[in-house]
N, C-alpha and C positions, 0 to 999 in steps of 0.2 A: 435736207442735204443727203448726198447719196454718203454711203457709211466709208467708202473709199477714199473719200477728199481728205479727212485728217492724217491720212496716211500718204496722200501724195506731197499736202505739206510739210509733213516730215521729209521725206524721202527728197524734196526739193531745196530744203534745209541743209539736208546733210549733204546735199551736190555743193550748196556753196561753202560749207565749212569745208570739208574736202578739196576745193581749189585754193580757200584760203589758209588751208595745211600746209598745201605744197609752196607756196608764197613765205611763212611762215620758216620752213626748213632751210629754202633760201636764203633768208635773212639771216636765219641765225646761224649759219655755214659762214657767210658775210664775216659776220660778226665776231665770231668767236677765230675764224683763220686769219681773218687781217685786222683785227684789231682795230676796225672802224665801223661805223655804222653803215647801215644798207644804204641805198639811194633812197631818196623822200620818196619817189613816185610809189617805189617796189612797198614800202611802208601803206602809203593810201590806198593804195589798192586791195592790199591785205585786210587794214581794216574796212574798205567797204563790202568785200566780199563776206567777211567774219560779221559786220552789221547786217549786210542783209538777211544773213543766215539767222540771226539773233530776232532782228523786227519779225520775220515769216514763223520762225518759234513763237515769239511773244502773241502775234496776231492769230496761231493756231490756238493756243492755248486758253485765249479771252474769247475766241468766239466757237471753236468747236469742241472743243478738249481734248488733252493729250494725256496719254497714260502717264503712269507714277513715272517707271522708267524715263520718259521724255521730260517728264515736267522736273526731274533732278538732272538730266545733263542741262535741261534750259538756266538753273541755278548756277549750275558752275560755268557757264559758258557767260553768266555774267560778272560771276567772278572774275573770269578771265578777261573779261572785255574791261574791266575798271582797272586791271593789272596791263591791260594793250592802252588803255585813255593814259595812263601814268608815264610808260614806256615813251611813247609818244610826244606829250605835253610836257613833262618835266626833264626828259633829258631829248628826244631825237630835235625837238622842236630849238632847241638850244643850243644841238649842236655836241652834248656832252654824251660822254663814251655811256653805251648803254649797258647798265648794271647786270653782269651776266648771273648773277641770284634772282635780280625778279624777271629777267628773264626766261630762265629757265621755270619761274614758278608758273609764269604766264603759261608757258608751255606747255607743263603736266599739268594743270587745269581743263586747259584745250584737248589734249588729247585724250584725258580721263570720259569729260566730257563727249567728247566725239564718240569715243567707244561704244559707252551709253546708250547713245542717238543712234548709232548703227544696228545694236544690238534693238533699238527700240520701233526701226524700221524695218528692219528685214529679218529678224531674228525670231 
């Protein structure tokens, strides 16, 4: 394997998380401004993109190895993903208002993880 291959996977995952983050910001804005939940299609797209990034990071960790910083980011993304699953299945799917505290906790974990991943990928 080429030495740049792990970094390529980390950078691709970073791109997927960046696009997912844009959707997350839009969804948070919808929820906080309108006191209603964002559209289901947007939540599904956000989860799909974030899940793809997470899957790519897990694959890279298991096959070619990741730096310590990227592994910490991976662990934080897993925690954020758990929060996202709870938001989706317990609240969004049942058409209950998303709890703002859980939504913000999910976002904070993801933002910290994304920052660490950016440093691991480009720093």
